[in-house]
Structure formats: C-alpha cells, structure tokens
N, C-alpha and C positions, 0 to 999 in steps of 0.2 A: 755547295754554295748556300743551300738553305740553312745549314747549321751556322754558317758565318753570319747570316742575316737574322738568326734567331727565330726562324720559322719552324714551328714544331709540327704543324699539320698543313698539308697542301692537298686539298680535295678537288677531284674532278666531279662536278655536279652534273648528273645526267639521269633522266627519268627512263623507266623501262622501255617506253615506246621508242626512244631515240637510239637504242643500241642497234648496231648493224646486224644483218643476217646474210648469210650466203644464199644464192638462189635456191639451193636444194633444201633450205630450212626456213624460207620466208613465208610467214603466215599473214603478212600485211602490216605488222608492227614489230618493233624490236623486243628483245628479251635478254636479260643478263645471262641466260642459259644457252645461248647459241654458240656455235663454234667461233663465229666472227666476234662475239662479245668477249670470249676468252682472249682473242688476239688484241682486242682493244685494251683490256686490263693489262696485258703485258706491255703494250705500247705506252700506257699511262705510267707504269712503273719505270720504264726506260726514260721517260721525260722528266721524272723526278717526283711524281705524285706519291703521296703516302696513303691515299685512300680514295674511295668513291662515295659521294653523297647521292644516294638514290632518292627517288620520290616515293610517295605512298604506294605500296604494292598490293593493295586490297582489290578484291573483285569489284569491278565497275558494272553498271547496267549496260545493256545493249545500246541504249539511246544516249548515254552520257559518258564520254570517254574521260572526263576529269577525274584524276586519281584522288583529288581532294573531296570527292563525293563517294568514295569507294567504301566498302565494308571494312570495319576496323580489325577483324580477326581473319576472315577467309582471304586467301591469296588468289590473285587473278589467274585463271586457267591459261590466259594468254602468255604467262611467263614460262610455261612448260615448253622446253625446247623440243623440236621435232624428234630428235634422237631418242628422247625418252619413250617414244611410242614404238620404236623398232623392237620387233619381237612380240609386241602386244597386238598390233594390227598389221595388215599386209602392206607392202610397198605401194600398191595401187591406191589404197585409201589415203595414204600419206601424200602421194603425188597429187591426188584430187583435191586435197585441202590447201595446197600452196596458193599463194596470192596471185591474182590476175589483175593487171593494171586498171581494168575498167571498174573494179569494185571499190566501194568505200572502205578504206583500210581498217578502221576500227570495227565496223560491223562485220567485215569478212573475218578478221582475226577472232572476234567474239564467237561467231557461228562455227568457224573451223575448229577452234579449240574445244568447244562444247561437243561438236560432232566426233572429234577424235577421242575424247574422254568416254563418250557413250559407246563408241565402237570398241575401245579397249576394255571397258567394263563388261560389255556383252561377251567378250571373248575369254575372260578369265573364268575359272580360277584353278590354280593348283592349291593343295592344302597349305603350302607355304605362303602363297599370296593371300589367301583368306585369313591366315593367322596374322600376317602383317597388317592387313586392313583392320582387323578386330582390335589389335593392339593400338593402332593409331586412333581409332574411334574412342577407345577407352581413355587414352592419354589426353585427348582434346575434347572430351565430352562436354565440358562446361560451356564452350562456345559453338562447337560443331553442330550440336543438336538444333539449336535455334536457327543458325544460318542455313542449315540443310532444309529445315521445314519451311522457312521463309521463301527460299528460292523455289522450292517445289510448289508452294501455294501461289507465288507470283506468276510462275509459268502457267499454271492452270487458269489464271485470270488474265492471260495475255500480256503480262508485264505491268499490269496496273499497280500503283502504289497501294500500300496496305489500307489507307483510309478509304479506298474505294471497294474494299472487299466486303462480303457479307459479314454481319456482326459476329457470328459464331467463329469466324476465322480471324477477323480484325482484332477482336478483344481477347484472344487466347491468353495474352500476357498482361491483361488489364490490372490484375491483382498480384501477379507473381512474375518471376524472372528466371531464365535458364541459369542464372548465377546465384540463385537463392541459397543453395547449400554452401557455395563458396563464401558468400556474404555472411552466412550464419557462422561459419568457422572463424572468420575474422572477428565477428562481434563477440563470440565466446571469449576469445583471448583478451579483447579490450575490457569486457566486463570483469574478467578475472583480475586484470591489472588494477582496475578501479577498486576492487574489493580489498586489495592490499594497501591502499592508501590509508595512512594513519595520522598524517599531520592535521591538527585541529583546524588550521586556516583553510585547508582544502577540503575538509570533510563535507561541508554543505554543498559546494558546487559539485563535488564528486558524486554525492548521493543523488543530486538532481540529474546529473548526466547519466548515472547508472540506471535510474528509473526510466529515463528516455530510451536508453539502449536496450534494456530488457523488453520494453514495449515493442521496439523494432524487431528484436529477436523473435518475439512471439508472432509478429506479423509475417515473418518469413515462413512459419509453419513447417519447420524442419521435420522431416520424417512422416509427413502426411501426403502420401502419393496421390490422393484424390484431389489435392489442390491443383495439380496440373493434369488431371485426367483427360481433358479435352486435347491437350497437346500430345499426350501419349496415344490417344485414339487416332488423331490425324497422322502421327508418325507411323502407326501400324498400317493405316490405309495406304500410305505412300511409301511403303518400306523399300521398294525397288529403287525409286527415284532418290530416296534419301541415301541409300547405300551407294548409288552412283555418284552422288554429290561428294560423299565422304571419300570415295576412291579418287575423284578429281583433286580433292585437297591433299590426299596422300601424295599424289604425283607432284603437285605444286610445291609442297613442303620438302619433298625429297630433292627436287631440282634446286631449291634454294640452298639446301645443305651442301649440294655439290658445288654451287657457285661460291659459297663461303669457303669451301676447301680450296678452290682454285685461287681465290683472292688471298687467302692465308699463305699459300705456298709462294705467292709473289711478294708477300709482305705488305699487302694492301688491307687497310681497314674498311669495312662496309658500314656506312652510316644509314640508318633507316630514317623515316619521316613520320612523326606522330602528328597526323592531321588534326586540326581543331574541330572539324566537323564529323558528322555521322551519316551513314547511308540510311535509306529508308528501312533496310533490314534491321539496322541497329535501333532505330527509333521504334520499331515494332517490338523487337525481342526484349528491349530494356526500357520500355516505356515507364515503368515504375521507378526508374532511377532519375527521371528527368522532371524538372519543374514545370508545372502546368501553367498555361496562360502566357508564357514568355518564350521568345526565341533569341538566339545569339546573333549579333551582327558586328559590323565595324562602325565605330562612331565617325562623325565628320573629322577630317584631319587635313594636314597640309597637302597630302598627295591625293586625297579624295574628299573634298569638302561636302559632298552630298551623303557620305556614309554608304554602307552597303548592308542591305537586309539579307544576310546569309541564309536565314531560315533554319539554322541548326538548333537542335535541342540544347537545353541548358541543364547541367548537372544540378540536382536538387540538394542544396546545402543541408537540409534536414536529414538527408540520407548519407551524410559524409562518412559515418561509421557503419552504414548499411549498404543498400544497393548501389548508390552512386560511387561510394568508396570502393566497393568490390569491383565495379566496372573499371575504374582507374587502375586498381592494383592488378587485375587480371591482364589488362592491356599492357601495362608497364612490364610485367613479368614476362609476357610473351615476346615483347619487343627486344628486351635485353637478352633473351635467350637466343635471339636470331640475328642480332647486329652488334657490332663493336662500339657503336656510338649512336646518338639519336638527335635528329633535328626536331626542335619543338616548334611546330607551326603556330604562329600568332599566340605567344605565351600569355598575353593578357586574357585570352579566352579561358585559361585555367586558373588565373590568379585574380584578376579583377575584370570579369567579362562585362561587355556592354550589351545590355539586353533591351528588348522592345516588346511591346504587347502584340499578341496575335489577335486575329479576328477583328482588326480595325477597318479592314477593307482597303487600306493604303499602306503597304509595308514600307515604302520609301519614306513617307512622312513619319510613320511610326518609329523607324530607326533613328530619324533625326530628333524625335521627341523622346528617345530612350534614356536610359540611365545606367550607371554602374551598379551591378548587383549588390555589392557590399558597401557602397558609398552613398546610400540614399536613406538617411535616417529620418527624413521628414519631408520628402518631396510630395506635394499635394496630388500630383498626377500619377504617382506610383505608390499608393499606400500599402500595397501588398509586399513591397520590398523592405519596409521598415524593420521587420523582425530579423532580416538578414544583415543589418548594418553592422560593420566592424569599426566604424568611426562614429564620433559624436558630432552633433551639429556644429559645435564651436571649432571643430577641426577643419571645417570647410571654408574655402575662399569664395564667397558668394559673388565677388566681382568678376569671376571667370565663368565661362560656360562649363556645364557639368562634365563635359568630355575632356576638358583641358588637363594637361599633365599636372598642373598645380592646384587642381580642384581640392585635393586633400593637402592641407598645409603642413602637417607633421603627423608622425606616427610613433607610438610607444612600442617597445620591444615585444610586448605580449600581442599587440595587434599585428605586427609583422609576422610573428609565429602563426597566428590564425590565418593570415593571407597565404602563408607558405605551405599549408596542409597538403594540397594536391601535388605541388612540386616536390615536397618531401617524400611523397610516395614514389615518385619517379627516381629520386636520388637513392632511396632505400633499395629499389629494385636494381638500380645500377650496381650498388655495392654488393647486393646478394649474388650478382653475376660477375664479381671481380672487376667491375668498372668503377668510375668515380664521377663526381659532378662535372669534372672537366670534360667528360665524354658527352656532354649535352651542348648543343648549339641552339641558342635561343633566337628565333627570328623576330627580334625587336627592330622595327623600322623607324618611321618618322616620329612616332610618339612613344613616350615611356611614362605613363602615369606614376605618381610617387609610390604607390603600393608595389607596382611591378619592379621599379628600380630598387626598392628596399629589399625585396625578396631575392633579386639577382645578386645584390651585394651580400646578402646573408650567406649565399653559397659560393661567392667569388666568381660569378658568371658574368660574361660580357654581353654585348649587343652586336647587332649587324651594322656594318657601315658600308653603304653602296656608293662607290666612288662616282659613278655617272650622275648621281643625284645631288652632288655637292654644290652648295651655293658659295661661289668664290668671292662673293661680296660680303660674306658673313664669316668672320674668323672663328666664331663659336658654333658654326653649323655642325650638326651631329655626323654628317656624312663626309666631312673633310678628314683626310688621313692624318693631319696634324693632331687631331683630337682622339685618335685611336689609342686604346689601352691594351696592355698585353693579353688580357683575356677576351678581347673582342674578336669577331670574325669579319674579315674585310673581303670585298669582292668588287669587280667592275659592274656586274649586274647579276640578275638571277632569272628564273624561268618566267617572270612576269614583266621583265623590262625589255627594251629594244636591245638587240645585240650591239656591242660596242662599235663595230665597224659601220653599222647602219647609222648609229647615233652621231658619230663623228661627221658623216656626210650630211646629216641634217642640221648641224650647227650653223648658226649665222656667223658672218665674219667677225662680229664682236665677241661671240662665245669662243670661237677658235683662237682669237688673239689672247683672250683672257686665260684660256687653258695653256696656251704656249708659254705665256709669261710665268704662270704658276709652276708648270713642270720644269721650266728652265732653272728657276730658283730652287725648287725642292730637290732636284737631282744634280744641281751644279753642273749643268750640261756645258761642255767646252764648245760645242757647235750647235747652238739653238736653231740654226737654219734647217736641221734635219726634221724639226717639228712641222715643216711644210708638207711632209708626207704623212698620209693617214695611218699607214702601218706603224711608223715610228711613234706617232702620238699614242696609239693604242698600247704599244709596248712600254712607252714611258709611263702611261697611267698604271699599267701592271707593275712596273718597277717601283712606283710610289707606294703601292700596297706592300710590296716585299720589303721596302725600306722603312715602313712604319713600325711602331712599337707592337702592333698586333702580332700574335704568335700563330694565328689561325687564318689561313687564306683559302678561299674557295673560288674556283673558276668554272663558270658554266660552259658546257661543251660547245654551244653555239659561238661563244666568244673565242674559245681556244681555236676552233677550226675556221674562224673567219666568216661565219654565216651572216647574212643580212636579213633573212626571214625571221619573223617573230615566232617563238614557240607557243606563247599564249598571250592573248590580250585580255586582261582582267575585266570582268563585267560584260564581256561580249560572248554571246552564245553562238559559236560557229564550230560545229563538231567535225568539220572536214579540214579547217585551217588550224584551229587550236589543237594542241596536244598531239601533233602529227609529225613535226620536223624530226628527221632521223638521219643517222650517218649511213653512208654507203659501205658495202663490204670492203672496198679499197680505201678506207678512211686514211690510212697512212700515206698513200700516194697523194690523196687530196691535200692533206696537211702539208706535206713537203712541197708540193707544187705551189700552194698558196704562200708558204714561207718564202719561197724564192722570189716572189713578186711583192712581198711585204703585205700580204692580205690575210695573215693569220697571226696568232700570238706566238711569239718566240720566247720560250721560257729561259733559254740560255742568254739571249740578249737582255731580257728584262732583269735577270739576276746580275749581269755584268753592270748594267746601268745603275742598279741599286747599290752595288758594292763600290762602284767608281764615284759615287756621289760624295765620297769622303767619309766623314763621321755621320753615319745614318742617325735619324731621329731616335731609333730604338737604342742604339749603342750609346748615344749621347745622353739619353734620359731626358731629352728636351721635348716639349710639346710640338 
C-alpha cells in the first residue's frame, strides 16, 4: 500500500527510554538492546514501517534525563541490555540491579547501569578482552579521552558542572582541545588546496584566507605534547576510572552494533538524532571551538512568542576551518558510521542560529533581545556580531522583527554557499558513508528564515509538517497537508506535542467540526458520520498524511499505541514525568486491544482511507 501511495519512508519515532523491557531485563527505562525491543522492531516491520527514528543516545547526567542535553559522542550506559553483562558479572548482581517500582526510574537506571559497568570492569580481563578494549580506545581516542576525563572529574566534584571546578581542572582545555590533532589534519588539507589556487581573481582572497588558516594551524600546536600536559597528568592520576569509562563505552557501542544488525536483518533503517545542543562535558572539552559571550536559543515564534534561552554554546565562525569545523566533522562522521539516516534537530542552529548575550542576568529578556548570528551587519546592541555578517544592511527588511522569516529579503548564490558550510559537512559525511542528502530529516517547524530555506533548497531537502498544528482557517499554513512537498516529512505529532488521541478529546466543538469538514473533503469520505468517533478521526488524520505528496512519514510511538499521556512538555522541568513514558513488554497485546475499540492508530485502515480517496493529492500533482 505504501508504494501505491508513494510513501518511501515510514518511520516509527521512539526514544530509547520508551522501548519495552521484559521483567528480567528491566533497569527502569527502556533500551533498543532489550529482548522486548527486538520484538518491537519485528512488530514495526510487520505493520509496514521501514525504519525507526531514535532520539539522541548520548550519556545524560544523573539529574537530567533529557537526551537533548546529553553528550554528543559518548553513548548512554543505560542503553546496554542486561544480557550484555551475562558472563561478566554474576546473576545475583544483575538481579539486584533490576528496577523496583518505588525508585525514580531515570536515577535508578543511571545508578544501576554504572554499577553494572563497574562490576564488569572489576571482573575482567582476559588478554583478549584487554586487547579489544585497547583497540577501542585507540579507535575512538579523539573523543573518548575528553569524555572519560570529564566524567571522572565531575564524579570527584559530586556531579558539579565544570564552571564550579577548581581552575586547574576547569581550564584544562582553555587553550586546546582533544580534537586538535584531528582539526590540524583537516586544516593541512585546506591550506594545501588553497596553495593550488591559480586564478588571479581568487588569488587575493585565497592568500588572505591561507594566512588566517596557517595562523590557526599554528595555534593548534600540533606535535607539542606539553600543550596538554595537565590533561595527561590528570588522566594518569585517574587511570583506573578512565579505563572503566572506556570499558563502559565499549559495551555501549558493541550493543548499538548488535541493535543495528537486528534492524538490518528485518530491513529497518535506524535514524539517529543530531541534537542542536551540547552537554556540559562538551562545553568543557571543546570550549575553544565555541564563541565567547553568546549562547544559542530559540527566537520568539508562533508557537513560543517568548523565545527560549537554551543556554547552548555557539560554534565559533572564526574556527570554521579549525576547532569548530573539526567538531562538526568528527560528530558527523561518527553519526553516519552508526546510523542509516539522521534527524537534524533545529537546523537553524547550524545554519542561521539565534544567539543572545550571556551574563546579562536575565536570559529570558536576553533571548528576546537576541539576533541572528550571520544576519546582524549593523545592529547597535550587538556590535560583536558585525564581523560575522553574511548579508549586507540593504538586504534586510527593517519593517520586520529581526527574528522574522523575511528579515533577510534576498540572498546571492555565494551567500547561500556560505550559510551552507556546516550542512555541507553533514552531507559530505553522509556521502562518505554511502548515504545521501535524502537521508537527512530536518526538523524545521513553524518558522523557516530565508537563509535556512535557501540552504535546504540547495540540497533538495524538505521541512517538517505537523498535522495537529495546522490552521484550517489559513490555506497557506505550513502545517496543512495540502502544502506538503515530496521531500517533506509529515507527522501527526512528535515527542514535544500532545498525543493525537488526547488532543482530539481536548478539541472544542468548533475545532472538531472544522476538522470533520476538512477530512471529509480531503479524503472524499462516503460516510462522514464516522468522524463522530475519536479513533476514526485520528486514523483519518493519518490517512491525510499518507495521501499527501510527502514521501516521508513519521509516527510517534505514543500516537501509534493510543497513549494520552505526554512524553515531554517543552520548557517544563519535571524529571519524573517528562522523558519517561514507555511501552510495556506486551505492547502487541496492548495495541491490538486498543485497535479493537478504536483507541490506537490502524495503519491498514489509514492506508485504505488514503487509497479510497480517489485521486490522491500526490498522484494528481495538485496542492
């Protein structure tokens, strides 16, 4: 049916914590590596899904379960399935680590996973195990050393953020980075390429850029071990803890490889999630890659008029061919080595980030007074951004707020190329791993500034269209399925929205009537009275997605299984309610039972509704 509808990708979106676990493997949160998770993947394939969209899988802190604040390289130890410890620790230790209902799930899973890794590490090693660990440490040295040292130091300081550490530990990477050698190797090739430029028109700019890059290369101090002597000294002092950390990462990466094999055997693609933010560990280890004095946030928008001060570091444009570029390249290379596709979280953050000043004392007001990093050629309140401008003052529409999509009136091709630098690195990494730009899913929501739209168009990439947010009174609304394009990704909702069954119940009579009229027309329903039932409305909304021109469809697990609880409420800190909804081990029984009473999504019914609509919008080529 999907082929008939022109749907190329149908992804089940589910975060690690929401995977099911059997009682004998339950550590308090889900993991793709459990036995029950393997059954879920098989069930998803049976339903017709072509892949899974995972959330960020990085290591979180004990006090913050949000995967979007997790480390960008290290994997969460909580993703290690219990079976991975069999033969490394005794059964009694494993049984003692299992979840008890009175515990806080995230904290229990964090503590239990770390305890199991510690026990397994203390019990090793055979020569073969030691050789495997040494090879892993060598292969992943460029990120593993920094992450291991950070975690060790944070533990000694009771989990405190690095800004609260003594200066001799806080400032270890104040002048250097664990990626310096990697950055230097990238720079050498760039400088060599510039040396080969012979066209007179490019000679001056090339010479200027070459001089700048050579200066950056010199700053990296390649081959001077004393530059990071303090880091080496700390690593020697904490050698056992660092080896234990590396062992945990070995297990986590081994488990992910096993999950990929299971998915591949089922014919399912795994999509990773490239979060826009960075953990405290990343801010510490790669501090020299970030712009000083500014943080990244979300500007005021239709869905959030107050904006959001995320507090995330901003990549330093002056280091695009140095440390910040190396960080992006290393991250992209690792991601495409481990996933079949990649969701780009808030892509404006890598193309035209909204930034705000730090140290104002009021981050909320600061983010509302912020500016686009590359679109501020002459703002009096942001003089430090002038040198980064990629547009001229006359290209701005001063009648609009600076966060508006149309703030930049037009762009030349060379400017679009400049805006595309970071995304180009992701596309290059995709191609290096036999993927393509089509394997990127860009989470563009209510707003799309002109530079972002231009860059997506350059690579033939679409946007997200979230059906439940559609304004039925506005024919041009970006969330309406009539406006979907083939390269878009369409969905009923995502991890930040209300589940569709809960939302339908919350509709006013006027909203329900409007949606009923809309769906009856869009799907040419012979019996519109069926829209009196919540379950039919939900499946009709899904059918509209399938009947649209979009070739990429994503269904969040809470919508598929008919949940009404929220998975995450954005902007609300609740570490027991947010990021905790998960499937039971008998998820298939739950789904079938809810299908029988019309309380879950029925993919077969939705496909039939889409096909029976006659000439679907996609096949007709009509908007």
